[in-house]
C-alpha positions as CSV (number, residue, x, y, z in Angstrom):
1,X,0.0,0.0,0.0
2,X,1.4,3.4,-1.1
3,X,1.9,6.0,1.6
4,X,2.4,9.7,1.1
5,X,4.9,10.2,4.0
6,X,7.4,8.2,6.0
7,X,6.1,6.5,9.1
8,X,8.1,4.8,11.9
9,X,8.6,1.6,9.9
10,X,9.8,3.5,6.9
11,X,12.3,5.6,8.9
12,X,13.6,2.5,10.7
13,X,14.0,0.6,7.5
14,X,15.7,3.5,5.7
15,X,18.2,3.8,8.6
16,X,18.8,0.1,8.5
17,X,19.5,0.2,4.7
18,X,21.8,3.2,5.1
19,X,23.6,1.4,7.9
20,X,24.1,-1.7,5.8
21,X,25.5,0.3,2.9
22,X,27.8,2.1,5.2
23,X,29.0,-1.1,6.8
24,X,29.5,-2.4,3.2
25,X,32.3,0.1,2.8
26,X,34.0,-1.1,6.0
27,X,33.7,-4.7,5.0
28,X,35.2,-4.1,1.6
29,X,38.2,-2.4,3.2
30,X,38.6,-5.2,5.7
31,X,38.4,-8.0,3.2
32,X,40.7,-6.2,0.7
33,X,43.5,-7.2,3.1
34,X,42.7,-10.9,2.6
35,X,41.4,-11.0,-1.0
36,X,42.6,-8.9,-4.0
37,X,39.9,-6.2,-4.5
38,X,38.8,-7.1,-8.1
39,X,38.7,-10.8,-7.3
40,X,36.7,-10.1,-4.2
41,X,34.2,-8.0,-6.3
42,X,33.9,-10.9,-8.9
43,X,33.4,-13.5,-6.2
44,X,30.7,-11.4,-4.7
45,X,28.9,-11.0,-8.0
46,X,29.2,-14.7,-8.7
47,X,27.7,-15.6,-5.3
48,X,25.1,-12.9,-5.6
49,X,23.7,-14.6,-8.8
50,X,22.5,-17.4,-6.5
51,X,20.8,-15.1,-4.0
52,X,19.3,-12.7,-6.5
53,X,18.2,-15.6,-8.8
54,X,16.6,-17.3,-5.7
55,X,14.7,-14.1,-4.9
56,X,13.4,-13.9,-8.5
57,X,12.3,-17.5,-8.4
58,X,10.6,-17.1,-5.0
59,X,8.7,-14.0,-6.3
60,X,7.9,-15.7,-9.6
61,X,9.8,-13.0,-11.5
62,X,12.3,-15.2,-13.4
63,X,10.2,-14.7,-16.6
64,X,11.3,-11.0,-16.6
65,X,14.9,-12.0,-17.5
66,X,14.5,-12.3,-21.3
67,X,16.9,-13.1,-24.1
68,X,15.5,-10.1,-25.9
69,X,17.1,-8.0,-23.3
70,X,20.6,-9.5,-23.9
71,X,22.0,-6.3,-25.4
72,X,21.1,-3.9,-22.6
73,X,21.7,-6.6,-20.1
74,X,25.3,-7.0,-21.3
75,X,25.7,-3.2,-21.2
76,X,24.4,-2.7,-17.7
77,X,26.4,-5.7,-16.4
78,X,29.6,-4.3,-18.0
79,X,29.2,-0.9,-16.5
80,X,28.3,-2.5,-13.2
81,X,31.6,-4.3,-13.4
82,X,33.5,-1.0,-14.0
83,X,31.7,0.5,-11.1
84,X,32.8,-2.1,-8.7
85,X,36.4,-2.3,-10.0
86,X,36.4,1.4,-9.1
87,X,34.9,1.1,-5.6
88,X,36.8,-2.0,-4.5
89,X,40.1,-0.5,-5.7
90,X,39.2,2.9,-4.1
91,X,38.7,1.3,-0.7
92,X,42.1,-0.5,-1.1
93,X,43.9,2.8,-1.9
94,X,42.1,5.6,0.0
95,X,40.1,6.1,3.2
96,X,36.6,5.0,3.7
97,X,35.5,8.6,4.2
98,X,36.9,9.8,0.9
99,X,35.7,6.8,-1.0
100,X,32.1,7.0,0.4
101,X,31.8,10.7,-0.1
102,X,33.0,10.6,-3.7
103,X,31.1,7.5,-4.5
104,X,27.8,9.1,-3.3
105,X,28.3,12.0,-5.6
106,X,26.5,9.8,-8.0
107,X,23.3,12.0,-8.0
108,X,25.4,14.8,-9.5
109,X,26.4,12.8,-12.5
110,X,23.0,11.2,-12.9
111,X,21.3,14.6,-12.6
112,X,23.6,16.1,-15.3
113,X,23.0,13.1,-17.6
114,X,19.3,13.2,-17.1
115,X,19.2,17.0,-17.8
116,X,20.5,16.3,-21.3
117,X,19.2,12.8,-22.1
118,X,15.9,12.3,-20.3
119,X,12.9,14.3,-21.5
120,X,11.0,16.0,-18.7
121,X,14.0,15.8,-16.3
122,X,15.7,19.1,-16.9
123,X,17.2,20.7,-13.9
124,X,15.1,23.2,-11.9
125,X,16.8,26.1,-10.2
126,X,16.7,24.2,-6.8
127,X,18.0,21.0,-8.4
128,X,20.8,23.0,-10.2
129,X,21.8,24.5,-6.8
130,X,21.9,20.9,-5.4
131,X,24.1,19.7,-8.2
132,X,26.4,22.7,-7.7
133,X,26.7,22.1,-4.0
134,X,27.3,18.4,-4.3
135,X,29.9,18.9,-7.1
136,X,31.7,21.5,-5.0
137,X,31.8,19.1,-2.0
138,X,33.1,16.3,-4.2
139,X,35.8,18.5,-5.7
140,X,36.8,19.7,-2.2
141,X,37.1,16.1,-0.9
142,X,39.3,15.1,-3.9
143,X,41.6,18.1,-3.5
144,X,42.0,17.7,0.3
145,X,44.9,15.7,1.7
146,X,46.4,15.2,5.2
147,X,45.1,13.8,8.4
148,X,45.2,10.2,9.6
149,X,44.4,7.4,7.3
150,X,45.7,6.5,3.8
151,X,44.5,9.1,1.3
152,X,45.4,8.6,-2.3
153,X,44.4,10.7,-5.4
154,X,44.4,7.5,-7.4
155,X,42.0,5.9,-4.9
156,X,39.8,9.0,-5.0
157,X,39.8,8.8,-8.9
158,X,38.7,5.1,-8.6
159,X,35.9,6.2,-6.3
160,X,34.9,8.8,-8.9
161,X,34.9,6.2,-11.6
162,X,32.7,4.1,-9.4
163,X,30.2,7.0,-9.1
164,X,30.2,7.5,-12.8
165,X,29.6,3.7,-13.2
166,X,26.7,3.8,-10.8
167,X,25.1,6.7,-12.7
168,X,25.7,4.8,-15.9
169,X,23.8,1.7,-14.7
170,X,20.9,4.0,-13.6
171,X,20.8,5.6,-17.1
172,X,20.9,2.2,-18.9
173,X,18.1,1.0,-16.6
174,X,16.0,4.0,-17.5
175,X,16.6,4.4,-21.2
176,X,16.6,0.8,-22.6
177,X,14.1,-2.1,-22.7
178,X,15.4,-3.1,-19.2
179,X,13.1,-0.4,-17.7
180,X,10.2,-2.8,-18.5
181,X,11.9,-5.7,-16.9
182,X,11.9,-4.2,-13.4
183,X,14.7,-3.5,-10.9
184,X,15.1,-7.1,-9.7
185,X,15.7,-8.4,-13.2
186,X,18.1,-5.4,-13.8
187,X,20.1,-6.5,-10.7
188,X,20.2,-10.1,-12.0
189,X,21.7,-8.9,-15.3
190,X,24.2,-6.8,-13.4
191,X,25.6,-9.7,-11.3
192,X,25.2,-12.3,-14.0
193,X,27.3,-10.3,-16.5
194,X,29.7,-8.6,-14.1
195,X,30.8,-11.8,-12.4
196,X,32.7,-13.4,-15.3
197,X,34.1,-10.0,-16.4
198,X,35.5,-9.2,-12.9
199,X,36.9,-12.7,-12.4
200,X,38.5,-12.7,-15.9
201,X,40.3,-9.4,-15.4
202,X,41.2,-9.9,-11.7
203,X,44.6,-11.5,-12.4
204,X,45.7,-8.2,-13.9
205,X,45.5,-6.6,-10.5
206,X,47.9,-8.9,-8.7
207,X,47.7,-12.2,-6.7
208,X,44.1,-13.2,-6.0
209,X,44.8,-14.2,-2.4
210,X,46.6,-12.0,0.0
211,X,46.4,-12.8,3.7
212,X,43.0,-14.5,3.7
213,X,41.3,-15.6,6.9
214,X,38.0,-17.4,7.8
215,X,36.2,-14.1,8.4
216,X,37.0,-12.9,4.9
217,X,34.8,-15.7,3.5
218,X,32.1,-14.9,6.0
219,X,32.1,-11.3,4.9
220,X,32.0,-12.4,1.2
221,X,28.7,-14.3,1.9
222,X,27.4,-11.2,3.8
223,X,28.2,-9.0,0.9
224,X,26.5,-11.2,-1.6
225,X,23.4,-11.9,0.4
226,X,22.7,-9.0,2.8
227,X,24.3,-6.1,0.8
228,X,23.7,-7.0,-2.8
229,X,20.4,-9.0,-2.6
230,X,18.9,-7.9,0.7
231,X,19.8,-4.3,0.7
232,X,18.8,-3.7,-2.9
233,X,15.5,-5.5,-2.5
234,X,14.7,-3.6,0.6
235,X,15.4,-0.4,-1.1
236,X,13.0,-1.4,-3.9
237,X,10.3,-2.1,-1.3
238,X,10.9,1.4,0.2
239,X,10.5,3.0,-3.3
240,X,7.3,1.0,-3.9
241,X,5.7,2.2,-0.7
242,X,7.0,5.7,0.1
243,X,7.6,8.8,-2.0
244,X,10.6,8.2,-4.2
245,X,12.0,11.7,-3.6
246,X,11.8,11.2,0.2
247,X,13.5,7.8,0.0
248,X,16.3,9.0,-2.3
249,X,17.0,12.1,-0.1
250,X,18.0,9.7,2.7
251,X,20.9,8.5,0.6
252,X,23.0,11.3,2.2
253,X,23.0,9.2,5.4
254,X,25.3,6.5,4.0
255,X,28.4,8.6,3.4
256,X,27.9,10.3,6.8
257,X,27.7,6.9,8.5
258,X,30.7,5.7,6.5
259,X,32.8,8.7,7.5
260,X,32.0,8.0,11.2
261,X,32.6,4.3,10.9
262,X,35.9,4.9,9.2
263,X,36.9,7.2,12.1
264,X,35.8,4.7,14.7
265,X,37.2,1.5,13.2
266,X,40.3,2.7,11.2
267,X,41.1,5.9,13.0
268,X,40.5,8.1,10.0
269,X,40.6,11.8,10.6
270,X,37.4,13.8,11.0
271,X,39.0,16.9,9.5
272,X,37.1,20.2,8.9
273,X,37.7,19.7,5.1
274,X,36.1,16.3,5.1
275,X,33.2,17.2,7.2
276,X,32.6,20.4,5.2
277,X,32.7,18.5,2.0
278,X,30.3,15.9,3.4
279,X,27.9,18.7,4.4
280,X,27.9,20.1,0.9
281,X,27.4,16.8,-0.7
282,X,24.6,15.9,1.7
283,X,22.8,19.1,1.2
284,X,23.2,18.8,-2.5
285,X,21.7,15.3,-2.5
286,X,18.7,16.5,-0.6
287,X,18.1,19.4,-3.0
288,X,18.6,17.2,-6.1
289,X,16.0,14.7,-4.8
290,X,13.6,17.4,-3.6
291,X,10.1,16.9,-5.0
292,X,9.2,19.7,-7.4
293,X,6.3,21.9,-6.1
């Protein structure tokens, strides 16, 4: 049943999803010490095929994965692979705070692309202000250095590539036949196609196994089931019940939570620059997703 505003269940679920996505950044950085990042991303996608496919079967939605969608399916899966090469390498090279903040600049790039490519989605003055603020915050984060934690401009660039990839998958989902298949089928194409790509290119990035321990395999299963399948399906449920603009606006919580977790777990600096950049990006996301009056 559709609702016109968030209730207690919606707020609690949104906070839970934002928390899962923030923990996701921590888990990736932890497991990167045991598994090579691109191999880890490929193994996650391969395992996620089982979980996402099982969800489609359970819901009777397997029929939405059609051979006629092979072209856009290959496209969205390839861009998805590029996105997660970027994210997993970013978390291996730079701090959680930087990676999360730059990755969640995605609404900026999606908003710019939608302005030019999607009819009826031209930027309003408020949305343009949001794009400008989020862009400024992202640029500020990339240009900043210093403080505790490993900060790398190459890692920041990888996070930016991940943000572009995320925006790219959203555009493909909205501008091709896949928009009729539904988000669950789109996700299945993403993991189905990205898994072999990521696993095939992973040897180019060094030894596949680093200093792996039992918890690394546990976190791999967590990633595939809770983050990829569970988190995305829950997000879809939220969008189906509550106003999309309200749900999307809450995405600013994830980079904020990631920055705090990075500080608590890895001792990353809570510098004025990082917090200021986070404030600009968060405000920008809220304005970008603000419902037009």
